[in-house]
C-alpha positions in Angstrom: 0.0 0.0 0.0 2.9 2.4 0.6 3.8 2.1 -3.0 0.2 3.2 -3.9 0.4 6.2 -1.6 3.8 7.2 -3.1 2.8 6.9 -6.8 -0.8 7.9 -6.8 -1.5 10.1 -3.7 -4.6 11.8 -5.1 -6.6 8.7 -6.0 -9.3 7.5 -3.6 -8.9 3.8 -3.2 -11.6 1.6 -1.7 -11.4 -1.7 0.3 -13.4 -3.6 2.9 -14.2 -2.4 6.4 -11.7 -4.7 8.1 -9.1 -4.1 5.5 -9.3 -0.3 5.8 -9.0 -0.7 9.6 -6.1 -3.1 9.4 -4.2 -0.8 7.0 -5.1 2.3 9.0 -3.9 0.8 12.3 -0.7 -0.2 10.6 -0.1 3.4 9.3 -1.8 5.6 11.8 1.4 6.2 13.6 2.8 8.1 10.6 2.6 11.9 10.8 -0.6 13.3 9.3 -2.4 9.9 9.1 -5.8 9.4 10.6 -8.7 6.9 10.5 -12.3 7.7 11.2 -15.9 6.8 10.5 -17.6 9.2 8.0 -21.4 9.4 7.4 -22.4 8.5 3.8 -24.8 10.6 1.8 -28.4 9.3 2.1 -29.8 11.3 -0.8 -31.0 9.5 -3.9 -32.0 6.2 -2.2 -34.7 3.9 -3.6 -37.3 3.3 -0.9 -38.4 -0.3 -0.2 -42.0 -0.9 -1.3 -44.2 -4.0 -1.9 -43.6 -3.4 -5.6 -39.8 -3.8 -5.5 -39.4 -6.1 -2.4 -41.1 -9.3 -1.4 -43.0 -8.4 1.8 -44.8 -10.4 4.6 -48.5 -9.4 4.9 -49.0 -10.9 8.3 -47.8 -7.8 10.2 -48.4 -4.1 10.2 -46.4 -2.4 8.9 -45.4 -5.0 6.4 -41.8 -6.2 6.7 -39.4 -7.5 4.1 -39.0 -11.3 3.9 -36.1 -12.9 5.7 -33.0 -13.7 3.7 -32.6 -16.8 1.6 -30.1 -17.7 -1.0 -30.3 -19.3 -4.4 -27.0 -20.2 -6.0 -27.1 -20.2 -9.8 -24.1 -21.4 -11.8 -21.4 -23.9 -10.9 -18.4 -24.2 -8.6 -16.2 -21.2 -8.9 -12.6 -20.4 -8.0 -12.0 -16.7 -7.4 -8.7 -14.9 -6.8 -8.2 -12.9 -3.6 -8.0 -9.2 -3.8 -4.3 -8.5 -3.2 -4.4 -5.6 -0.7 -6.8 -7.0 1.9 -4.9 -10.2 1.9 -1.5 -8.7 2.2 -2.4 -6.3 5.0 -4.9 -8.3 7.0 -5.1 -11.9 5.6 -8.7 -11.1 4.7 -10.5 -13.2 1.9 -11.9 -10.6 -0.4 -12.9 -11.2 -4.0 -14.4 -8.9 -6.7 -18.1 -9.0 -7.8 -18.9 -9.1 -11.5 -19.5 -5.3 -11.2 -16.1 -4.7 -9.7 -17.1 -4.1 -6.0 -15.1 -5.8 -3.3 -16.8 -8.7 -1.5 -15.5 -10.2 1.8 -16.4 -13.8 2.7 -16.8 -13.6 6.5 -17.9 -16.9 8.1 -17.6 -15.1 11.5 -20.4 -12.7 10.8 -23.8 -13.6 12.3 -26.0 -11.8 9.7 -26.5 -12.7 6.1 -24.8 -9.7 4.6 -23.5 -6.2 5.1 -23.2 -3.5 2.4 -22.2 0.1 2.4 -24.8 2.7 1.7 -23.0 4.1 -1.4 -23.3 0.7 -3.2 -27.0 0.6 -2.3 -27.5 4.1 -3.7 -25.5 3.6 -6.8 -27.1 0.2 -7.6 -30.6 1.5 -6.8 -31.3 -1.4 -4.5 -34.5 -0.8 -2.4 -33.7 0.2 1.2 -35.7 0.6 4.4 -34.1 3.2 6.6 -36.8 3.1 9.3 -35.3 -0.1 10.8 -32.1 -0.3 12.8 -29.9 -1.4 11.3 -31.3 -0.3 7.9 -31.8 -3.2 5.5 -31.8 -3.5 1.7 -33.3 -6.1 -0.6 -30.7 -7.5 -3.0 -32.2 -9.3 -6.0 -28.8 -10.6 -7.2 -25.1 -10.3 -6.5 -22.9 -12.0 -9.1 -19.5 -13.4 -8.4 -18.7 -14.4 -11.9 -20.2 -17.8 -12.7 -22.1 -18.0 -9.4 -24.6 -15.6 -7.9 -26.3 -15.0 -4.5 -29.9 -14.1 -5.1 -32.9 -12.6 -3.2 -31.4 -11.8 0.2 -31.5 -9.0 2.7 -28.3 -7.0 3.6 -27.7 -4.8 6.7 -26.8 -1.3 5.4 -23.8 0.5 6.8 -24.5 4.2 6.7 -21.0 5.1 7.7 -17.7 4.1 6.2 -14.2 4.0 7.6 -11.9 6.4 5.9 -8.1 6.5 6.0 -6.7 10.0 5.4 -3.3 11.6 5.0 -3.2 15.3 5.9 -7.0 15.4 5.7 -7.1 13.8 2.2 -9.2 10.6 2.1 -7.1 7.9 0.5 -9.1 4.7 1.4 -12.8 4.2 2.0 -14.6 1.0 2.9 -17.0 0.6 0.0 -17.8 -3.1 0.0 -20.0 -6.1 0.5 -19.6 -8.6 3.3 -21.3 -12.0 3.1 -21.9 -14.0 6.3 -22.4 -17.7 7.0 -26.2 -17.5 6.6 -25.6 -17.0 2.9 -22.2 -18.7 2.4 -23.4 -22.0 4.0 -25.8 -22.5 1.1 -22.8 -23.6 -0.8 -21.5 -27.1 0.0 -18.0 -25.8 1.0 -15.6 -22.9 0.9 -12.0 -23.9 0.2 -9.5 -21.1 1.0 -6.2 -21.9 -0.8 -3.8 -19.6 0.9 -0.9 -21.0 -1.0 -2.3 -19.7 -4.3 -4.4 -16.8 -2.9 -7.8 -18.0 -4.1 -11.1 -19.4 -2.8 -13.3 -22.0 -4.2 -17.1 -21.7 -3.6 -18.2 -25.3 -4.1 -21.6 -26.6 -5.2 -20.5 -30.2 -5.2 -19.0 -32.4 -2.4 -15.4 -31.5 -1.5 -12.7 -33.9 -2.6 -9.2 -32.9 -1.3 -6.2 -33.2 -3.6 -3.9 -36.2 -3.0 -0.8 -34.1 -2.8 -1.8 -32.6 0.6 -2.1 -34.2 4.0 -5.7 -33.6 5.3 -6.7 -33.3 8.9 -10.4 -32.9 9.7 -12.3 -31.7 12.7 -16.0 -31.6 13.6 -17.6 -28.3 12.9 -20.9 -27.2 14.6 -23.1 -24.2 14.2 -24.0 -21.8 17.0 -26.0 -18.7 16.4 -25.5 -19.0 12.6 -21.7 -19.3 12.8 -19.3 -22.2 12.6 -17.3 -23.4 15.6 -14.5 -25.9 15.8 -12.7 -27.6 18.8 -8.9 -27.7 18.1 -6.0 -29.0 20.2 -3.7 -26.2 21.3 -0.2 -26.2 22.9 0.3 -29.9 23.4 -3.3 -31.2 23.2 -5.5 -28.8 25.3 -8.9 -28.8 23.3 -10.4 -25.3 22.9 -13.4 -24.0 21.1 -12.9 -21.4 18.4 -15.1 -19.4 16.1 -13.9 -20.4 12.6 -13.8 -16.9 11.3 -12.5 -16.7 7.7 -12.2 -12.9 8.1 -10.6 -13.2 11.6 -7.3 -11.7 10.4 -3.7 -12.7 10.7 -3.5 -14.1 14.3 -5.0 -16.5 16.8 -7.4 -14.6 19.2 -7.9 -16.0 22.7 -9.7 -14.9 25.8 -7.8 -14.5 29.0 -8.9 -17.8 30.5 -7.7 -19.7 27.4 -4.3 -18.0 27.5 -3.9 -18.8 31.2 -4.5 -22.4 30.4 -1.8 -22.7 27.8 0.7 -20.1 29.2 2.6 -22.7 31.3 3.1 -24.8 28.2 4.7 -22.2 25.9 7.7 -19.9 25.9 7.0 -16.2 25.4 9.7 -14.4 23.4 8.2 -11.0 23.9 5.0 -9.2 25.0 3.4 -6.0 23.8 0.0 -4.1 23.7 -2.0 -3.7 20.5 -5.5 -3.4 19.1 -7.5 -4.9 16.2 -10.6 -3.8 14.4 -14.1 -5.4 15.0 -17.6 -4.5 13.9 -18.0 -2.8 17.3 -14.8 -0.7 17.2 -11.2 -1.3 18.2 -10.5 -4.2 20.6 -7.4 -3.9 22.8 -5.2 -7.0 23.2 -2.1 -8.2 24.9 0.2 -9.7 22.2 2.4 -12.7 23.2 5.0 -13.8 20.6 5.4 -17.5 21.3 8.5 -19.3 20.2 6.7 -22.6 19.4 3.0 -23.3 19.3 1.0 -26.4 18.2 -2.4 -25.5 16.8 -4.5 -28.2 15.3 -2.3 -30.0 12.8 0.2 -27.1 12.6 3.4 -26.4 14.4 4.1 -22.7 14.5 7.2 -20.7 15.3 7.4 -17.2 16.6 3.6 -16.9 16.4 1.9 -13.8 17.7 -1.2 -14.7 19.9 -3.7 -11.9 20.6 -5.3 -12.1 24.0 -8.4 -9.8 24.5 -8.6 -7.5 27.4 -11.0 -4.9 28.7 -14.6 -4.8 27.4 -14.7 -7.6 24.8 -18.5 -7.8 24.4 -19.5 -9.3 21.1 -16.2 -10.9 20.5 -15.2 -14.6 20.8 -12.0 -16.7 20.7 -11.4 -17.2 17.0 -8.9 -18.0 14.3 -8.7 -16.4 10.8 -6.9 -17.5 7.7 -3.6 -15.9 8.6 -2.6 -18.7 10.9 -3.2 -21.1 8.0 -0.9 -19.3 5.5 0.7 -21.9 3.3 -2.2 -24.4 3.6 -5.7 -24.9 2.3 -8.5 -24.3 4.9 -11.9 -25.8 4.1 -15.3 -25.0 5.7 -17.2 -28.1 4.6 -20.8 -27.1 5.4 -22.4 -30.1 3.8 -20.5 -32.6 6.0 -20.2 -30.4 9.1 -16.4 -30.5 9.2 -13.4 -28.2 9.1 -10.3 -29.3 7.2 -6.7 -28.3 6.8 -4.6 -29.5 3.9 -0.8 -29.0 4.4 
């Protein structure tokens, strides 16, 4: 990203909410850099009506139908968008129209979308609800499409600025497990920086060694029990957009601390849907996690008010492997 800032400082780049936050936190220490939420223009929106949105008629006022997903097309492999992956290990792809789409199995709603996309695409929106919702007839990801679903609307976006000039803004879609689990599997190939959205049963390649764990759903999100630091089984939210590091709560860290050697400790913070979460960072010389044996791994331990956050892992800890959310067979797999 520093190369972009140097070569094209007057261009307004856009990326996902978590990517803008990750990049902003990384660079906010630089003189003149800032990151803040900015309200989006609500003019020119298309109101939601029974003529443009399927409505329930059993309640007054009528409400839009709940989300459901139809997948048209066939299994698709899509490349990661480079910047969110490089700066935050976030799995973002591009829609057919060019907007960025993050695949977030840790999100407990069907979808999020920023207000500017809703306005520009003339999608019907209901602002009287909180959060505001929009009806999306179709979102194409090349040869596969998500159809007829509701998306929560973000009426603010995170902006990263240098000397007051907005450089990055979080114009994007985010798809959660309620939609993504209508595929049979998601295979995140972190070696080749691409994701496969599968409509057939998953069959792993023979050149990788596969390890599988049971995956269960709680409040519309996938959870996995994995052995950590010599065999201690712990529950984790399997959050594809969880970022670069393992995130523990304090009790989990206290359980494994006697079994690991800490090289150094520091304070940090990471972005969430609820704002910035402070953490203690412990760089561990060696750490076993599931089938992996990691060296010099940074472990984030949440502190303070961590409401709304759970222990989780993202794709960063599985760099160099293929991580599979097999929704059809209720299992999570790692190919290494």
